[in-house]
DRENMAR-642945 format. One line per 5 residues: for each residue x, y, z of C-alpha. Coordinates in Angstrom, 2 decimals, padded with zeros to 5 digits, always signed. Each point is the difference from the previous one (the first is absolute). Layout:
N
X,Y,Z; ...
This chain:
420
+000.00,+000.00,+000.00; +001.26,+003.49,-000.82; -000.25,+001.65,+003.42; +000.52,+003.56,-001.20; -002.61,-000.38,-002.75
-002.50,-001.40,+002.49; +000.51,+003.06,+002.20; -001.16,+002.26,-002.82; -003.07,-002.20,-000.41; -000.80,+000.47,+003.69
-002.70,+002.70,-000.10; +000.44,+001.02,+003.64; +003.77,+000.36,-000.34; -000.43,+001.95,-003.23; -002.37,+002.42,+001.72
+002.34,+000.39,+003.00; +002.93,+000.61,-002.35; -002.04,+002.57,-001.97; -000.96,+001.78,+003.22; +003.63,+000.20,+001.11
+001.20,+001.12,-003.42; -002.43,+002.92,-000.19; +000.68,+000.97,+003.63; +003.78,-000.11,-000.59; -000.32,+002.27,-003.03
-002.06,+002.46,+002.01; +002.51,-000.07,+002.86; +002.74,+001.07,-002.41; -002.11,+003.01,-001.02; -000.66,+000.89,+003.63
+003.63,-000.32,+001.09; +001.31,+002.11,-002.88; -002.64,+002.71,+000.47; +000.50,+000.20,+003.77; +003.78,+000.31,-000.16
-000.08,+002.57,-002.79; -002.76,+002.10,+001.58; +001.67,+000.10,+003.41; +003.39,+000.72,-001.54; -001.51,+003.06,-001.68
-001.88,+000.99,+003.16; +002.75,-000.48,+002.60; +003.28,+000.14,-001.95; +001.31,-002.28,+002.76; +001.68,-003.36,-000.33
-000.43,-000.49,+003.73; -003.77,+000.32,-000.34; -000.06,-002.63,-002.75; +002.06,-002.40,+002.11; -002.58,+000.30,+002.80
-002.78,-001.37,-002.23; +000.90,-003.63,+000.72; -000.18,+000.39,+003.78; -003.83,+000.14,+000.40; -000.41,-003.19,-002.08
+002.63,-001.80,+002.08; -001.65,+001.09,+003.24; -003.40,-001.13,-001.29; +001.51,-003.37,-000.87; +001.46,-000.43,+003.47
-003.38,+000.82,+001.57; -002.41,-001.83,-002.31; +001.75,-002.86,-001.82; -000.75,-002.52,+002.74; -003.60,+001.21,+000.11
-000.18,-000.59,-003.74; +001.41,-003.49,+000.47; -002.60,-000.88,+002.62; -002.84,+001.28,-002.20; +001.32,-001.87,-003.05
+000.00,-003.26,+001.97; -003.51,+000.51,+001.39; -002.04,+001.66,-002.71; -000.42,+000.03,-003.77; +003.13,+001.30,-001.75
-002.38,+001.18,-002.72; -001.67,+002.48,+002.34; +003.31,+001.23,+001.36; +001.50,+000.58,-003.44; -003.09,+001.71,-001.42
-000.37,+002.16,+003.11; +003.68,+000.98,-000.03; -000.11,+000.94,-003.68; -003.16,+002.07,+000.49; +001.67,+001.85,+002.86
+003.09,+000.65,-002.14; -002.27,+001.46,-002.69; -001.32,+002.54,+002.52; +003.55,+000.97,+001.01; +001.16,+000.35,-003.62
-002.98,+002.21,-000.89; +000.58,+002.14,+003.10; +003.68,+000.49,-000.84; -000.97,+000.78,-003.59; -002.33,+002.75,+001.14
+002.69,+001.40,+002.32; +002.43,+000.13,-002.91; -002.62,+001.58,-002.30; -000.68,+002.72,+002.59; +003.69,+000.63,+000.57
+000.01,-001.06,+003.65; +003.59,-000.35,+001.19; -000.47,-000.84,+003.69; +002.50,-002.84,+000.37; -001.71,-001.55,+003.02
-003.08,-000.79,-002.12; +002.08,-002.08,-002.36; +001.70,-001.76,+002.90; -003.46,-000.90,+001.33; -000.94,-001.37,-003.43
+003.12,-002.17,+000.00; -000.84,-001.29,+003.47; -003.52,-000.94,-001.15; +001.39,-001.75,-003.07; +002.35,-001.90,+002.30
-002.95,-001.20,+002.08; -001.95,-001.21,-003.03; +003.09,-001.69,-001.44; +000.49,-001.77,+003.35; -003.51,-001.41,-000.34
+000.28,-000.80,-003.71; +003.32,-001.85,-000.18; -000.73,-002.83,+002.48; -003.43,-000.46,-001.62; +001.55,-000.31,-003.46
+002.46,-002.61,+001.27; -002.85,-002.07,+001.44; -002.15,+000.57,-003.11; +002.67,-001.26,-002.38; +000.19,-003.32,+001.81
-003.80,-000.25,-000.15; -000.12,+000.30,-003.81; +003.24,-001.75,-001.05; +000.93,-003.68,+000.53; +002.87,-000.58,+002.43
+002.45,-001.16,-002.66; -000.57,+003.17,-002.04; +000.48,+002.56,+002.76; +003.65,+000.70,-000.71; -000.69,+000.72,-003.68
-003.05,+002.07,+000.87; +002.08,+002.14,+002.36; +002.71,+000.31,-002.67; -002.52,+001.12,-002.64; -001.38,+002.68,+002.32
+003.54,+001.10,+000.82; +001.02,+000.10,-003.68; -003.05,+002.08,-000.85; +000.79,+002.49,+002.77; +003.63,+000.38,-001.02
-000.86,+000.35,-003.69; -002.48,+002.78,+000.78; +002.57,+001.73,+002.19; +002.42,+000.10,-002.96; -002.45,+000.94,-002.77
-002.57,+002.23,+001.74; +002.24,+003.05,+000.67; +000.39,+000.65,-003.72; -003.76,+000.19,-000.54; -000.48,+002.01,+003.18
+002.61,+002.52,-001.09; -001.75,+000.57,-003.32; -003.43,+000.34,+001.64; +001.31,+002.34,+002.71; +001.23,+002.38,-002.69
-003.48,+000.36,-001.52; -002.45,+000.01,+002.95; -000.09,+001.66,+003.46; +002.00,-001.95,+002.56; -003.11,-000.53,+002.14
-001.45,-002.13,-002.82; +002.49,-002.73,+000.80; -001.53,-000.49,+003.45; -003.41,-000.50,-001.58; +001.54,-002.53,-002.41
+001.16,-001.90,+003.08; -003.53,+000.10,+001.44; -001.41,-001.27,-003.29; +002.48,-002.88,-000.16; -000.91,-001.02,+003.55
-003.66,+000.05,-000.97; +000.74,-002.40,-002.87; +001.92,-002.15,+002.50; -003.09,-000.08,+002.24; -002.13,-001.28,-002.89
+002.47,-002.82,-000.67; +000.19,-000.91,+003.69; -003.78,+000.04,+000.35; -000.28,-002.41,-002.93; +001.92,-002.72,+001.90
-002.21,+000.22,+003.08; -001.15,-003.62,-000.29; +003.56,-001.35,+000.23; +000.93,+002.05,+003.05; -002.49,-000.99,+002.66
+001.37,-000.26,+003.54; +001.66,-003.38,+000.38; -000.34,+000.07,+003.80; -003.68,+000.69,+000.49; +000.13,-001.21,+003.61
+001.73,+003.28,+000.86; -002.68,+002.24,-001.43; -002.19,-000.06,+003.09; +002.78,+000.97,+002.41; -000.09,+003.63,+001.09
+003.36,+001.63,-000.60; +001.21,+001.72,+003.15; +003.49,+001.37,+000.70; +000.67,-003.10,+002.09; -001.05,-002.23,-002.90
+002.35,+001.84,-002.35; +002.85,-000.59,+002.46; -000.88,-003.71,+000.29; -000.14,-000.36,-003.79; +003.35,+001.71,-000.43
+001.40,-002.30,+002.69; -001.09,-003.08,-001.93; +001.79,+001.26,-003.11; +003.20,+000.72,+001.93; -000.28,-003.39,+001.71
-000.24,-001.85,-003.31; +002.98,+001.88,-001.36; +002.03,-000.94,+003.09; -000.83,-003.66,-000.54; +000.67,+000.09,-003.74
+003.75,+000.58,+000.13; +000.52,-000.31,-003.75; -002.62,+002.63,-000.85; +001.40,+002.31,+002.67; +003.48,-000.30,-001.51
-001.35,+000.64,-003.50; -001.70,+003.20,+001.13; +003.01,+001.13,+002.05; +002.48,-000.50,-002.85; -002.34,+001.49,-002.60
-000.06,+003.25,+001.98; +003.33,+000.36,+001.80; +001.78,+001.14,-003.16; -002.13,+003.14,-000.09; +002.22,+001.36,+002.79
+002.49,+000.90,-002.73; -002.19,-000.05,-003.12; -002.00,+003.08,+000.99; +003.18,+002.02,+000.59; +001.42,-001.02,-003.36
-003.24,+000.86,-001.79; -000.74,+003.35,+001.66; +003.55,+001.21,+000.50; +002.47,-002.18,-001.91; -001.54,+000.19,-003.46
-000.46,+003.80,-000.03; +003.54,+000.61,+001.31; +001.42,-002.52,-002.47; -001.76,+001.76,-002.88; +001.35,+003.34,+001.18
+003.53,-001.41,+000.14; -000.33,-001.48,-003.48; -001.19,+003.13,-001.75; +000.38,+002.97,+002.38; -003.69,+000.44,+000.71
-001.57,-001.12,-003.29; -003.44,-001.31,+001.00; -000.28,-002.12,-003.14; +002.70,-002.31,+001.38; -002.13,-000.76,+003.05
-002.97,-000.72,-002.27; +002.15,-002.44,-002.00; +001.20,-001.77,+003.15; -003.56,-000.35,+001.28; -001.12,-001.16,-003.45
+002.69,-002.70,-000.09; -001.01,-001.13,+003.47; -003.62,-000.16,-001.20; +001.01,-002.10,-003.00; +001.74,-002.41,+002.37
-003.17,-000.14,+002.10; -002.03,-000.87,-003.08; +002.42,-002.75,-001.05; -000.15,-001.47,+003.50; -003.80,+000.04,-000.05
-000.14,-001.65,-003.41; +002.32,-002.73,+001.24; -002.08,-000.58,+003.13; -003.13,-000.34,-002.16; +001.59,-003.14,-001.49
+001.99,-001.34,+002.95; -001.06,-003.12,+001.88; +001.34,-000.27,+003.54; -000.83,-001.29,+003.47; +002.93,+001.45,+001.96
-001.33,+003.51,+000.52; +002.78,+001.14,+002.29; +002.66,-001.11,-002.49; -001.55,+002.24,-002.67; -000.28,+002.91,+002.47
+003.70,-000.24,+000.84; +000.83,-000.35,-003.69; -001.81,+003.30,-000.54; +002.11,+001.77,+002.59; +003.10,-001.54,-001.63
-000.83,+001.84,-003.23; -000.42,+003.19,+002.04; +003.37,-000.59,+001.71; +001.83,-000.51,-003.30; -001.67,+003.07,-001.51
+000.90,+002.23,+002.96; +003.61,-001.20,+000.05; +000.36,+000.76,-003.71; -001.53,+003.43,+000.54; +003.06,+000.93,+002.06
+001.78,+000.38,-003.36; -002.87,+001.92,-001.59; +001.47,+003.48,+000.28; +003.07,-001.13,-001.94; -001.61,-002.43,-002.48
-003.39,+001.38,-000.97; -001.22,-002.91,-002.13; +000.71,-002.32,+002.94; -002.28,+002.11,+002.23; -002.95,-000.54,-002.35
+000.76,-003.72,-000.28; +000.37,-000.32,+003.78; -003.30,+001.81,+000.61; -001.75,-002.52,-002.27; +001.62,-002.93,+001.83
-001.13,+001.39,+003.35; -003.50,+000.49,-001.41; -000.32,-003.68,-000.91; +000.13,-000.86,+003.69; -003.15,+001.90,+000.99
-002.61,-002.42,-001.41; +002.08,-003.02,+001.08; -000.33,+001.35,+003.53; -003.59,+001.22,+000.13; -001.93,-002.60,-002.02
+001.12,-003.17,+001.87; -000.50,+001.62,+003.39; -003.60,+000.90,-000.90; -000.61,-003.47,-001.43; +001.45,-001.55,+003.15
-002.55,+001.89,+002.11; -002.84,-001.21,-002.23; +001.16,-003.63,+000.00; +001.58,-000.53,+003.42; -002.26,+002.08,+002.28
-003.39,-001.32,+001.09; -003.10,+001.57,-001.54; -001.00,+001.35,+003.43; +003.22,+002.02,+000.32; +001.11,+000.77,-003.56
-001.06,+003.65,+000.06; +001.59,+000.62,+003.39; +003.29,-001.63,-000.99; +000.05,+002.06,-003.19; -000.49,+003.11,+002.16
+002.84,-001.07,+002.30; +002.18,-000.35,-003.08; -000.91,+003.55,-001.07; +000.78,+001.26,+003.50; +003.45,-001.60,-000.25
+000.53,+001.81,-003.31; -001.13,+003.31,+001.54; +002.25,-000.46,+003.03; +003.14,-000.81,-002.01; -000.78,+002.83,-002.43
-000.27,+002.47,+002.89; +003.31,-001.25,+001.42; +001.50,+000.46,-003.46; -001.31,+003.55,-000.23; +001.60,+000.82,+003.37
+003.30,-001.52,-001.11; -000.26,+002.02,-003.21; -000.36,+003.21,+001.99; +003.07,-000.92,+002.06; +002.02,-000.90,-003.10
-001.01,+002.99,-002.13; +003.08,+002.13,-000.67; +002.39,-002.22,+001.96; +000.78,-002.92,-002.33; +001.02,+000.12,-003.65
-002.72,-001.68,-002.07; +002.42,-002.75,-001.00; +000.37,-000.99,+003.65; -003.77,-000.01,+000.42; -000.47,-002.52,-002.81
+003.02,-002.01,+001.17; -001.27,-000.24,+003.58; -003.52,-000.80,-001.16; +001.19,-002.66,-002.44; +002.16,-001.66,+002.64
-002.88,+000.05,+002.51; -002.28,-001.71,-002.53; +002.74,-002.51,-000.89; +000.43,-001.02,+003.64; -003.79,-000.15,+000.41
-000.22,-002.32,-003.03; +002.72,-002.30,+001.29; -001.75,-000.34,+003.37; -003.34,-000.46,-001.75; +001.27,-002.72,-002.33
+001.49,-001.89,+002.97; -003.23,+000.18,+002.01; -002.14,-000.90,-003.02; +002.16,-003.01,-000.78; -000.24,-001.27,+003.58
-003.78,+000.38,+000.08; -000.36,-001.61,-003.43; +002.05,-003.01,+001.13; -002.07,-000.30,+003.15; -003.21,+000.00,-002.05
+001.38,-002.63,-002.37; +000.75,-002.28,+002.95; -003.65,+000.04,+001.07; -001.58,+000.06,-003.48; +002.48,-001.09,-002.68
-000.76,+001.52,-003.39; +001.89,+000.71,-003.24; +002.34,+002.97,+000.20; -001.56,+003.06,-001.62; +000.73,+003.68,-000.40
């Protein structure tokens, strides 16, 4: 049987994919319009850097709530409700831009609200995908969604740039609202496939104490499932250095390569994006059972890319090549960790464990941002990439050793053919 072909014949998956594709396109319009509008309004790079903070805070506060709700109630209702709420925010921001409102706190509030709705949407989508896709097809389904997202991220800016030159900037926010409305229609159409799978929970009144108990059950399962815990830990720990390299290393490297030419940074980011796309396309075809092995392999690509980037200021073509190599590692890291949650966590705790995974990502990203602030102006960029590459290399060595031990232990109890 052609597994990938059968996925495209799966009506529910096709609708979910269509919903995510239209929403991703709209998000690109929103992100471009917001950054450009606030840049014109504030003329402050510091203000733009603060935009990510409300979303991160919202994630810390509401991701576990979203996980509990995804495990107890219909993911269909959560996704539709979250998209409807995001439509209201996008329209509100569009009107603020149309009226020339420049009060920065309003936009920070909008980002916080979007962070809340994203915290409710993401666990629900993870649960929903497992409900509409057979277990053996989950990895490819995740890879297809990831490939679609990365392709849109590469191609959409060109179209957005052309449109932004011909219409008022506020129009782009309304385009985002329209795309989310289309997403809602697609999500509504798969209602029948996304009924709550744990109907025994529906009659339980959700109190703060019940939320705490539910979160405790998710944490308890993760403590007992040592392999899944290691997969999530190693899929996120590398972000301690990745975030610094992305937010600080790449811009400073581009500046060193061309004395402030912004087009060099765009080329580096584009090469990284091409690597991402290649990694996603590979994962759409890959067959594997050792999720942690693939995660560590992804960080290995990142390590090699960062180490080669230490020579980027002297050998420019090598910088572009190295950025693409590092980009390959992203999908090899993210896709198997998500698939591991869907296949190794129990249905009762899948949403909560996904939320715990996202909290790990947020925590390590915040640590990385703090380290970036400490580093800024103190290390040459070559040392930043060298230190980051060596950190990832050591992480990979430790990860490969632990994965091999756990794999051997599993083979002792349930012998099976060796597989990637």
